N, C-alpha and C positions, 0 to 999 in steps of 0.2 A: 505464921505459921502456916501451910499447907490445908487446905479443907478438906473433906471427907472424898472419897477416891468415887470414881463414876459407877453408878450402879449397872449392875452386868447387863448385857440386852439380849431378852429372853429367845433361845435358839428357836421357839416358833410362835413367832408372835403375827397375828394376824395378819395377810395380805389385803389389800382392796380387793374387792370383790368386782369380776369381770362381767361390763356392762352386755346385758344378752341380746343376742343377733338376731335383727326383725327375721321372721319366719315367711319367707315368699312360696309362692306358688302360681304356678300358671297351668290353665285348664281350657279346654276349647269345649264348643257346643257342636252345631253344623256351619263349619267354614272349608275353608282350602288348603290351612295351615301356615298360609303365608306371612301374617301377624307374627306368630311364634318365631319364623325363618327370622326375621328382621332382627329380634332378642338376640339368636344367637349370631348373627351375623358382624353382632357389633366388637365380636372375637378378642382384641387385646382390653378394650374397653370391661367389657363385659367380666375379664379376670379378674379386674383389677374390684369390683364391683362385688365379686362373690366373695372376695374375702373380707367384705364386709354383712353380707347377709349369708342365710341359709334358706337353699334351694331346695325345701323338703317334696315339693311337687312341682314335675316338668314331663312331661311322658315323652316329650318331643328331643330331650335330650338327658334322660334319666331313667335307670329301670328304677331308684328308690320309690316309690308311691308315699301319700299322706293325705290322708280324708279330713285332717285340720288337725289343731285350731291353724289361723294363716294371718298374721300382723298384714299383709300385703297381698290380695289375690288379681292378676290379671286374665282375665274372662275373654276368650274369644271364639266368637260365631253368635250366631240369630238361636233362637229358642222355636223350634220345628215339631217336636215330639212331647208328651204329657211327660214321659221320661225325661226328659231333659228339664223341664219346668218344674219336676220335684226336686230336682237334683241341686238346680240354682238355687231355689227356697233353702235348700238345706243346706248348702254354701253359703249364703249369704249368716245365718244363723251360727256360721263358726269363724267369720272373717273381720276383723277392724276395718279396714279398708277397702270395697272394691274395686277394680278399675276396667271397664271396658276397653278393649282393644281392636282396632279396625272396624271399616264400614260394617261388617255382618252383625258386629254386637251393638254397633252405637244405633246403626238404624236399619237393621234387617238385612242389607246387607242383597245382592243382587237375588238372592232366591226370593225375595219379599214381592217380585214382581210378578207372583204368580197368586199372592193375597188379591188381587184383581180379576183372578180367573175361577172356576170353578175348580174347588177343590178334586173332586173325584175325576173329573175329565185331564186337568195335570196329572195326576197318578195312572192313568191308563195310557195318557199318552208315554210320558217317562221310563217308569220302571214296566220291564219284561212280565213281571211277578207283582201286580200291586198290590195283592193280599197281603203280602209279606212284610208292605212298607206302612207303620202304625205312628200316620205325621198328623200333626195339627193342620186344622183348618187356615190358618194364617199363622206364617214364619216373622215372627218379632222381633225386635232387642230386648236386651237382658232388662233393659230400666222397663220395661211394660210389667217387669213381674216384680222385682226387687230394688232397692232404692239402690243408687251408684252411686259412688263418691267422688271420683272423677273421669273421664272420657280420654284416651287417644285416638284420633280415627284417621281417615285414610287407608286405601286398598293397595298394597299394604301403607299401615303404619309410619311416621317419618322417622326413619334413625336420629336423627336430632332434636327430635321431641323427645322421644323414648328415651334417650342418653339422659337430655335435662330432667325426664322426671324423674330417672334412677337418680342420678345426682343430687337431685333436691331427697331423695327418700335418706341416702345414706348421710347426707350432713344435713336432716332437718330442719328442711327450708322449704317454704313452697316452691311447687315447681312456676317456670315461665312460661306456658303456651302461648301463643300469639292467636288473636280472634283479627285477624286481618282478613282482605279479601287478598284473592290471587292477582286481582291487578295490581296492587303495592308492590306482588313480588316481579313481576311485568317491569316496570315501572325502577325497579332496582338494578334490576340484571341487563337494563334496556333494549328489553324485548316490546318490538313495535308489536301494537294495538291490532289483532287480525280481527276485529270487530268492525273497529273504525275506518283500516287500512286496507281491508280487502272482503270485511261484507260477511266474514263467517262466524256463522252464530257460536259463543263462548258465554258458559256458566262462570267465570272468572269473576262477575263483578260480584256473586250472590254467595260464593264458594269460599271457606277457609281455608286459610293459605296452609302450606305441610307437604306440599310436592317440590317445591322451589319455579313451580310455573315450567314443568316439562315440556306439556304440549303446545302451550301459545309459543315456546322458544322453537319450534317445529314446524310451526305453521299451521298448529293444529287448536279449533280450538277445547276450551277446558271441559272434560267430565264429570265435574263436580265427585270425582273420587271420597275429598276430606268434608261432605256436605255442607249444607248453607249454614253460613254463618252468623251471629247474633243478628236476628231483628230484618235476614232476609227478606228483602221484598222481591220475591220469585213470580207473583203477580204482575209487578208491573214491567218482567225483565220479559216474560214470554207474550205480555201485549206488544213489546217492542219488537220481537221477534218476528209476531204473528202479522206483521204489516208487509213483511217480503216471501214469509215461508207460511206451508200449508200446516193446519193447526195439528194432524199425525207428526208431522216430523218435528215440531216444537215439543209435544210432549213426550217421544222420542229420547231429546235431549234431555229430559230434568225422570224420564224412567228410566236411571243407568245403576248404579253401587248404592247411592242413597233417596230411592225411589221411595219407600216407605217414610222419609223423615218427613215432621209435618211440612214445610213449609213446601218441599216438592211435592208433596201429595197434592196437596192444597190445587197448584199450577197442574198436574197431570188431571184430576178430577174435573177442573174448569176447562180444559181441553177437550173432555170428554174421554178419559181414561188411556192407557198405553196402547200401542200400536196393536192389534191384532185385539184387540178385548169384544170390539162390535163383531167381528168377525166369529170369534168363539161363543158373543151371546146367540148371534146366530145359528148355529151350527148346534145350540142346546135347543132353542127354541124348535129346530127340526125333526129335535130325534123325539 
């Protein structure tokens, strides 16, 4: 005998809940926008990633604005004004994962070189109306003000490392970001060492990779755009350079995009400060 007929399927059966897409924001402080442009330059990859996230704040790309909350917030630029210090503190309270991008956000940027000089003299020299500029005495990285969950270094950041971070974000895994010296990139590319073969001062031994060793590939020393790698012995490298190069010229090598990072700052101070500091101090003394 046949069994009872199957129960009818309800017309309004509950649907599986759609997972909430991560809310992503991109903001900037004192910077040139280059790292944000690197994000936009991903083009095809960015379109695929955008289908997995909600970009709710990105003034460089959309007029849609949001003050939070954010699951991930990418922050470009150093903190150079009191207003920026207040805003980054507020953003930290509404952000789950805060990621700094670029040399300005991670190390203070090229503008942090002014930290060695008299703040008022810098304002008078740079701006025609310094009274309109309400800046802090120091231009500092974001991590000096709030906790940072991850860093993407460079000036600008590496498209490859950015892509890796975004893919890790949407797939829920830990990003694989290398902490190798630029020298290893030179080895992989077959680039002849400019320091050994040509006697050119190069920051490659102490700098984190990410650029693909662009400068050494064109016969120039590394400028240290990606900042010191972990345990970078900048003091030893500076001493080696000093055997053939004057101290101000060695200091100039370290006083670049990531001058205010700890290892580079230590080397610069040991060499008497960045180029021009003594002259500036002399002018202040005369005044």
